[in-house]
N, C-alpha and C positions, 0 to 999 in steps of 0.2 A: 268470549266479547270476540265479534268480527270488524275487521277495520274496514273504513270506508273504501278503501282502494280495493279490498279483496270483494267488497259487493260489486264494485263497478266493472271488475277485470274478471268476474265469475269464478273466482277461487276464495279459498280459506286460508288466511294466515294465522300464525300461532299467535298467541297473547303476550303482550308485554314485549314486543321488540325482539323476542328471541331469535337469532339469525339460523338456529338448526332448523328448517323447513323440509317437510316431507316431500320427497319428488315423486309420489305414488302416481303412476301411469293412468290416465283413463282411457278407458276403452277406445281404440281406433286412435290414439294418438301415440302409443308406445314407440314404432318406428319413427315417426315425426321429430318425437321428443329426442330420440337418439341423434338424429340427423341436425337437430338443432345444436346439441351440445357440440357435435362436430365443429358444425359451423362456426360457432362463436371461438372454440376452443383453438382454432388453428390459427386465427389471427392473434389471438392472446399470446398464444404460444410464439410464432414468429416475431412479434413487436417487441417482446422482452427478449429474444436470442440476440434481434438486432441490435437493442440498446446495450446489451454486454459484450457485442464484437466490436461495436464502435468506440467503445471507451479504451480499451488497449490499442486499437488501432490508431485514433488519434493520440494518444500518449505516446506511441511508437515514433509518429509524424511530428511531434512537438520536441521530441528529443534532442535532434540538432542544434535547434533553438535555444532551451532554455537549461541543457543538460541534464544527468540523471540523478535523481536520489528519491528516498521515500517520500520525501516532503513533495515532491513534483506530482507522484501518484496521487497522493492525499488531497492536494488541492483540486486536482482533476476527479477525483471523488465528490468532494464538495460540491463542484459547480455542477457536477450530472446530478447529484440530489436536488440542488437548487432549481434545477430546470425540469426534474421530476415532480418537483414541488408545485412549479407552475402548472404542469400539464395536468395535476390533480386538481389544483385550483380551478381551473378552466373547466374540466369535465364536473366539477361541483356546481359552478356557476349555469352551466348550459343544462343540466339536469332540471333546472325547474322550468325549461321551456317545453311546449308542445313536439312530441316525437319526431315530426318533419322538420321543424326547425332544428333539432339536436342533429338530424341527418344531414341536412344540408350545411351545417356548421360544421361538421366533423369533414366533410367533404373537402369545403374550403381549407380548413387546417391543414389537411394531408397535400393536398395540392400545390398550395402557395410553396412552400418549402420546396417541392420537388423542382423549381426552376434552378436551384444551386446545383443540381447533381451534375457531374459526380461530385462525391466529397473531395473537398480542397481546402488548405488552410486558407485564410484570409489574408492578402497582403497589407501591410501599413503598420502592424503591430512588431515594434522593434523592442529587443530586451535588450538594454544598452550595458547590462553587467555592473551598473551603478543601484547600489539599494536593492531592495526585494523586489523579486520578479513576479511576485503575486499578482498584483495589479494588470500588467499588461499581460501576463499568462490567462488570467481570467477574461481579459478582453478578447485575446485571439480564440479561447474555446468557446466563448459564447458566439463571436460573431461568425465563426467556422462552422460549427456543427450544432450551433444551440437552436435554429429553427426546427432542423429534421429532429432532434434530440425531443423537444417540447413536443412535436406532433405525433412521433411513438409514444411518447408517454402518456397523451391523452387516450389512447387506445383503451387500455386496461381496464380503466372504472366505468369508461362509458360504455364498451362492451358487457361488462356485467350490469349496469343499469338497464340496457337493451335487453338483454337476457331476462332479467327478473321481469319486466314489462311485457315483454313478448309470451313469456311462460303460462300456457293454460294450466299445469299442475302445479305452479307455485313452487318451480324447482328453486332450491338453493343457489345463487349465481356466486357465492362466493369461493366454489371449486374453481373458477376461471382465475381465481387469485394465485392458488396453488399451481394452475396450468402455467400462468405468468412466470412464478418463482423457478418452475422448473426450467422454462424457456431461459430465464436470465442463468440458472446454473449451466444449461448446456452451452449456452455459448461463451460464459466465462471460462469453462474447462476447454471449449473447442478451438479457442484462441493459439494457445502454447501448444497444444497437441496436433492440431489440423492445419491452421491456418498459416501460422509463423513457419513451420518447417516447409511446408509445400507450396505455399501461394506468396507471391509477391505482394508488395503492399499496392502497387498499382493493380494487380488482379482483385486484391481484397477490395480495395475502393469501387472496381466497378460491378464486382459480384454484391457488394453490400448496397450500390444503387440500385442495382436490379431487383434485388429482393425487398428493397422499400417499395417499388412499383406495385409488386405482388401484394405484398401487406396492405397496401393501401386500396387494392381493388378487393382484397377480401373482407375489408371493415365496411367497404360501400357495400358489398354482398350482404352485409350483417345488417347494415342500416336499412336496405330494402326490405329485407325479410322481417324486421322489427316493425315496419308501418302499421298502423292499426287498418284493420278490415271495416270496422266501426267507428265513424268520427266523434263519437261521444264518448268512445274507450278510453283514451288518454286525456280526454277534457278537464280532469281533476288535477289539482295542485298536490303533487307528491309528497312535498313536506308537509302537509296536512295529514297523512293517511296514518302516520303513528307518532307517537311522542317524542320531541326531539330529544336528545341525548343531552343528559345534565352537565353542568359545567364540570362536577367531579369526574365522570365519565371521561370528558375530554383531557381534563388534566392525566387522569390516569393512562390514556392512550398515549399521550405525548411523553412520561416518563418511561414509559414501556418500549418505546420507540428510541428512546434517546439512549437508553443505557446500551442495548445490543449494538449501535449504530458506533456509538463513541470506543466500545471494547472492540470493536471491528477493526477501526483505523489505529486505535492504541496497540493492539496486539500486532498488526502488519509493521507498524513502524519498529517495536519492539525485538519481533523477531529478525528482521530484515537488517537491523544495526548491531543490537547487543547478544543477540544469540547466534545465528549462524546467516551471515551476510551473502545469501543465494538469490540469484536473479529468480524472478516469477514468484518468488515466495509469498507474496502477495495474493497468490492466487488461493492457498488455502484458506485464510481467515474468511476471505469475500466468499469463497464456496460454502464453508460451514455456516455464514451468516444466512446464506439463499437456501441451504438444507432444512435449516431451524422453520423456516418460513413456511417450505413445502410440507414438512412434516405436522406443525401447527394446523395450518389451514385445509390438510387432509384427514380431520378429524381425529387426530393421535396426539391430543394438547398434552402436555407432560405439566403436573403440579409438584410443588416442594415435597410433599410427603410420600409421593411414590416410592416403592422400595428401589426402584432403578437409580434413581436419585440419590437416595440416602447410599447405597453401594457405592456409585460414583464418588460422592462426595468424599467418604473415608479412603477410599483408594488416592484422590486429589490430594488430600493431607498428606498422606504417606510420600507421593511424588514429589510434592512441596518440601517436605522436610530431608528428603534424598537430596534433592537439587540446591537448598539451603548449604545443607552440611558438605556441599561439593562432591558427592557421591553418585553424579546423576550423569549420563550420556546427553548428547544433542536430542537424541531421540527421548528420550525422558523427559527433556524440559519442554519439548515441542508439543508432546502430549499433555503436558500439564496445562499450557497456555489455550492451546486448542481445544483441548477438553474444556477448559473454564468457559472460554467464549461459546462452546456450543450447548454447554448447559444452561448457562444464563440465558444465551438465545432462545433456548427451546422453553424455559421458564416464562420469560416476558413475552415472546410472541404465542406461547400457548394460553395466556391469560387475554392477549389481544384477540386471539379467535375465539376464545370464550364469552367476550364481551362484546362482539361486534353487532351492530344493530341490525334493523329490519332492512331489505334492500331498499326501502325508500331512504334510508341516509345513508347508504354505502359510500356515495360520491365525498361527503361529509367526512365519512370515517377515515377514507384514504389521506383526505386532506390533513385532517390532523394526525396521523401515523406519519405522514410524510414531513411534516410539520417538525416533531420529534426527531426523525433520521436526519433532517438538515441541522439543526439544531447541536445533535453529535457530532456529525462532521464539521460542522463549523467551530465548536468548541476544540475538537484537537487540531483542526488544521489552521486556524486563523487566531482564537481567542487563546489558547493556552502559549502558542509562541509568543504572544505579546504581553502577556502576564506572569509565565515562568521563565525563569533562567535555566532549568533542567526539566527533561521530560517528566513532569509530574502527573500530566492528564492519565496516563495509562493506570498506575497503580493508584491514584485517587479516585478514578472511576471503580476500579475493581473493590477499593474499600466501601465505596458509596452503594456499591452493588448490593450490600447487606442490607440496606434500608429497604432494598426493592423486596428482596428476599425475605425480607422479616415481614413485609407487608403481605406478599402472596400468601405467606405461611397462617394467615388469618389469626395470629395469636392474641386473644384479646386481654392477657393477663397483662396489667400494669407494670407491676414489680417485674415481670422477664423481659420487658422493653425498657426499663430503666438500666436493668442489670446488662441488657446487650448494650445499651449507649456507651457503657463504659468503655469496652475495647474499642468500639469504633472511634470513639473521641480520641483516645491513646493513639489508635492507628493512623488517625488523620494526623495528629501531631507528628507522629514519624513521618509521614510523607512529607509533610512540609518542613520538618527539620533536617532529614535527611538531604546530604549533597547530591547524591546518586540513590535513590531511593530504590529497592528490589521490589519488579512486580511479584516475582515469586513468593516473596515476604507477603505481599498483601494479599496474595491469591489464599492466603490462610484466614481471613476474616469471613469474606462471604461462604466458602466453603465449612468452616467450623459451625458460621450461623445455620447452614443447611443440615449439617451432620447432627446438630443438637437440637433440632427443631422439632424431634418426636421424642426427647427426652423428657420425663413426665416430672422426674424428681427434682423440685427446687434447690435441693443442696449441691447436687452435679452441676448443675447451670451456674450456680454460684461459683462453685469452685473452679470450672472452666471458665467464666468470664473474668473470674479474679486472675486465673494464670494470664487469659489473654492480655489483659491490662497491662500486666507486670512485663509480660514478655515485649510488648510494643513500646513501652516507656523506657526498658532497658535499651531496645533498640534506638531510639530517637535521641537518648542521651550520647550513645556512642557513634552514631552517625552524625549528630551536629559537631562532633569533635575532628571529623576527618578534615583534613588539609588539603582541600582539592578546590582550585578555581575552574566554576561552569559558565562557560557562555553559550548563548545560542541565537541562531541566526537561521534563516529559511530553509538552508540547506542540512544543517546539521546540530548537533551539540557537542561542544568540544571541551574536553576537560585537559586543564592543566593540573598534573598530579605531583607534588613536591615528593622527592624520594621513592619515586615509582620504584626504584633499584637504588640501593644504597648510593647516594653520591649524586643521584642523576634526576632531572626534572622530565616529564614526559609530557607530549601532546597526544591526548587519546581520542578517537572517537568511536563510540560503541565498544567491541572487543579487539580493535584495531590501534596499534601504536603507531603512529606517523611520524614519531622522531625523537628523540632525547637529547639533552646534553648534559654534560658534566658542571657541576658546581666549581669544581678544582680548575683556576684560571688557565694553568697551564696543559688542561685536557680540553677544556672548553672549546678550541679553534679546531680540534679534529672531529671529523664526520665520525658517527657511531652507528649503531642497529643495522639497517639493510646498506649504508652506504659506506663502510668503512674502507681505508685505505690497502687492505689485505684482500678485500672482498673483491667481487666482479667488477662493480663500478668503480673500482681504484685503479683495478687492472689494467681496465680500458683506456682510462685517463692516462695513465702511466705509458702505457704501449704507445699512444697517438701524441704524447707531449711535445714531441719533436715537430710536429706541423700544426700545432695549435697556438702559436704565438700570438696572432692578431684573430683569432676565430671570432665568431657570432655564436654563442651557445643558447639553445632554447630549451627550456624545461618545462613541460605541461605537469603542473602538480606542485605547489609550494611546500606543503609542511611545514617542518620548523625551519626550513632553508639550509638543511644540512650540506645539498650537494652544493651550495656555493663555495664550500671550502676549496673546491678545485678550481675556482677561479684564479687565473693569472693575470698580473698586469699586462696592458695591449689588448685584451680580450673584451668582447662585450656580450654580457649575460643580461637574457629576459626569461623571467618566470610567468607562464599563463595559468591563472587560478580561477576556478569557478567561484569560490564561495570569499566574498570581502572580510568576512569575519577572520579566515585562515591568515591572511595577510596581516590584519590588526594582531592577531596572538604571538606570529612569528616574530613580529618586530617590537612585541612589548613584553614578552616572558622569555624570549630567546635573541641571542646575540649573533648568529650566524649570518645573518645579511649586514648586520653592521661592520663584523670583523673581515668580512670577505676582501680580496684584494682588490675588486673594483665593487662599484657600486650596482648591483642586479636593478634592473627595470622589473615592475609586477605590472601585468595586466588583465584586469578583472574580466573576466566573461568566458562563455564556451571557447574551449581551444579551437574547435575547428573555424568557428567566427572568426577568433582573434587573429589565427594564423594567417587565415586568408589575406591579412591587412599587410604582411610581412613579403616583401619582393620577392619573386622566384629567384632560388639561387643564393641567398643570401645566409643562409644558415650554413653552420659547418658541421654541428652536432645537434642532434635533436634529442632530449631523454624525455620519455613518457613514463610518468611516476603516477597514474591516475586509477590505477587497477585494483588497489587491496581493500578497499572498503565496501560500504553497504550495498551500492549500487554499481555493475560495472555499465559504464558508458558504452553501449554498444557501438553508437555511431563513431567512435574513436577507433574500431578495430575494424572496421569494413575495408575492402578491396579499393573504394574509392577515397576514405580517409588516409590508408597508407599512400597511395599515390599523391594525394594533395600534401602530403609530408616529404615524400620524394623530390616533388617539384619545388620545395622551398629549400631543398638542400642544393649544395655545390656540386661539381662532379664526383668530388672524392667524399662526401659528406656521408653520414651513418647514423642511424637510429637506434638507439637503447633503450628498450623497454622493461621496465620492472613488472614481472609477472607473479610476483609471490602472492599466491593467494590459495589458503586453506580448501577453498570450497570449488573454484574454477580452474580447470588446467586451459591456460590461453596460451601456453606453448604451442600447443597442437594447432590453434587456430591459426598463429602468426607463421607458423611451419607451413601450413595450408595456404596462406596469402604469399609467401616466399616463391611457392612452387608456382602458383597461377600467375604471380607478375616476374618470374624471372629474379626474384633477388638473391642473394646471397646472405647466409645466416649463422650464426653459432650461437649457443648458449650454455649457461653454467649455472649448476645449482650447487649453491655454498651452502654446506651444513653447518658452518661456523664453529667447525671441531677445534679441538685444542684450548688453551687458556689465551684470554683475552691480552692483545698485545698492548703494553702501556697501560694496562688497567683500563682498556677501553670497552664498552659493553658493545657485544657483536652479536647480531641475530641471523639466524638462518634467511638465505634468500635466493631468488630463482631470476635471473637476467637473458634477454634476448638481445642479439644486436643484429642489425639487418644493413645492408649497403647494395647499391647497384652493380658494384663491383667486388669481385671476390679478393683483388687485389688489395683493396682497402682493407679488407678484415685480415691480411697475412700476417700482420703482429700479433693477432689473435688464436689465428688456427694453427700457428707454430706453437702455441702454448698447449700443452696437454690438458690443462685445466678446463679448458673450452672444447665442445665437441659441436660437429656440425648439426643442423637441424634436421628433424626427420624428414624422408623423402617419400612417404607413402601417399600415393596419389589420391587415396581415400580420404584424408584429413579435410576436415571441414574449413568452410570458406564463406565467409560473411561479405554480405553486401549492404548498401544502403536499401535496397528493396526486400533482401530476405536474410535472417538471420535465425538461425536453431539455436536457442540458448542452451537448451538442454543437453545438447552433444557435448557440451564441455565440462558438465558438473561433475564433480566429484562426489558419488552420491555415498559413498563409505563414510567419506569426512563429515558429510552433512550430519549423517544419522550416529556415527560413533564416536565422535568427539565429544572431550567432555566439556560439558557446557561451564560457561565462565560468568 
C-alpha cells in the first residue's frame, strides 16, 4: 500500500508507519541528497550543542544567587526539559501548517529572542533564603534563558519534518535526531574540558550569543531549501497521510522516556552525594544518557535478549554483590551505577527507536517522548522531595525498571510474570521501609530480571524469584529497625544517626559526617570530629584568645554548631547557613548552640550575599566550613570572594578555612589565591593520631588560615604543627569569571577509595 503523501510527493513510503525508510539515491540526485543531509545536519548539531553549553553556563551564573548542590542542578535540568517540551509542542503544532507558514513562523521564533542577546540573568528575582528557593530559581531561569532555549529547542523536530518533506528519495529524517544527540554530547563535554578552563563567563556568553546568530541563519537556509517548487506539493494535510499512533503506543513512548530520565537525575544525585562528592560528576550520567540516544537512533538498538545485555547483567550482579558486601572501590561502584543507567537507557531508547512512527508524525513522537522525559525530571526534582523524607526516588525507579525490562522481554507466560512480581513487590516494600535504602541493592532487581530473561526452565526461575523475595523481605525487616532520623530539604537529605559511634549522635549528609555530639553531659559541651580543642581550629582560637575578648566571629556553614563551643562571653557570633533545615536539625537534635557562652545568630542564605550585609571591617575572625560535602560552592573560593571576606575583616582579622575533602585539594587553590592577593597563609593537616582526649571522638582534618598581615599569624607560624602555604606560582587561581574545577580533583581518591 502506498500512502497519499507518498503519491503527492513522488516517493514511496513503507507500509504501516515503519520509520526505517530506504534512502535509495535517485539518478542525478545523489550529490544533492548528500548536500541536503549536510545542510540540515549542521544546524541540528549546532542547536543541540548550544543547548547543552547554555545549561552549565547558566548553572554557573546562578551559583552565587542560590548556592551549589545537586538539587540546584536537578532543578535546572527540569526547567530545561520543560522548555524543551514546549519547543517540541510548538513544532508539533506548526507542522500542520503549509511549509511556507512553517518557515515564516520559525524565523519569527528565532529572531524575537535574539533581541535579548547577549545572554544575561534577569533582574528582579530575589532568593531570600527563607523557604525553598525552587520557585524563584525557576522564575529566574525561565525569564533569563527561557525564550532563547525555547527557540533552539524547536529546531530539531522542525528540521527533521522539513527534511522528510523536501527529500525526493524518502530519506529517513530520524538520523538528524542522532546528530542532535551527538551535538548535545559534544556540548556537555566541551564545557568542563574547554570552556570552563579556557574561557571566562563573559567570553562564553558572547561566543554563545554569536553562535546563536549562526544557527538561526542556517535554520533559515534550511527553511528556504524546503520551500516547494510545486504549489500543490505540500497542499495535503500531513496528519492524514499515515495512521495516527495509538494511545497504547503513546503510553509506551512516555514510559520508555520516563525511566531513563528519572534514572539519570537519580544517579546524578546518588553519585554526587552518597558515593563520591566530586565536582562535575553530573557530567557522566548525562553524557551516558545522550550516548544511548545516539546509539539507538543510529540504527544500533539493543534488546533484552541480546548476548551483550546478558553478559553485562551477570557482570553487574557480581559488581552489586561486591559493593553491598563492602569489597568494592569507588571505581567499581561508579561502574555499577553508570552501567545500570547505560544499559537501561539503551533498552528503553532502543525500543523508542524501533517504535518511532513515519515522518508524518515525528513531531508528535518527539512531543510525547519529551513528556516522558519531563515527567521523569519532575518526579525526581519536585515530586519526590515533597513526598519522601529520604532519597527514595532513585532506588524506587531502579526497582520499577524491572517492569519495563520484563515488558521489553515480551515474555507472554502469565506464571512467569506472577513469579517476577513477588521479588518486585518485596523490593518495593524494602525501598519504602528502609530509612536509607541502598541503590546498589535495588540494582539487583532489574539486572536479575535481565539475567533470568533467557532462562527457560520454570524451576530455576521459581527458585531465583523465591530467593529474591526472601532477600528483600529480610533486608526490609532489618532496614526498618534502623534508628535513624531522616529529614529532607531542597538542598539535602540529612540523617541524624543515633550511636553512629558508641556514645555519639551524628549528622550525616551523603557520606560526609557534619558533626557529632556525645550523649554524656560531661562531654557534650566539648567539640569533636574536625573541631577538637587539640586540633587546628582549637589551636587557632587558643593562640589568639588574648585579642578576641570582644571579637565578632563569623562562621560560614553551621553543621551541628560545634564551633560555637569556642564562643566566650562578650563576643558576638554569627553563623551563615544556606540550608534552613540544617538550623532546625542543629537546634532540635544537638545542644551546642544552646550551650554556647553567647547566643549565636543564624543567617539563612548564600554566604556571599548575606556577608555583603555585614559592615566592612566588622569581623575579627571568619571561619569557612562549607567545603566538605557534595557540591563545592565555587563562588565562595574565588579571588573576588576572598577579597570580599578580607573587606569584612578588621586590620588584624583572619580567615580560617576547613578544607578537609577526600576528593578535592582546596589547599592548593587557597595557596594560589594567597599568592595572587599577597596574603599570608599557613596550613595544618591533622591526622588525629593518638588516643582521644577525654574520650572525645577526633577525626582527621585539614585547615588553612589566611591574613592580610603575617604579624597576625605569628602565633601560628611559631608553632611547628603549622606550615606555610605552598608558594608555587603555577598554583590554580579561581575567579568569578573562570574556575577550572578539574585541576584540584584528587582522581586517585575518586576511583580508589572504598565505596561506602
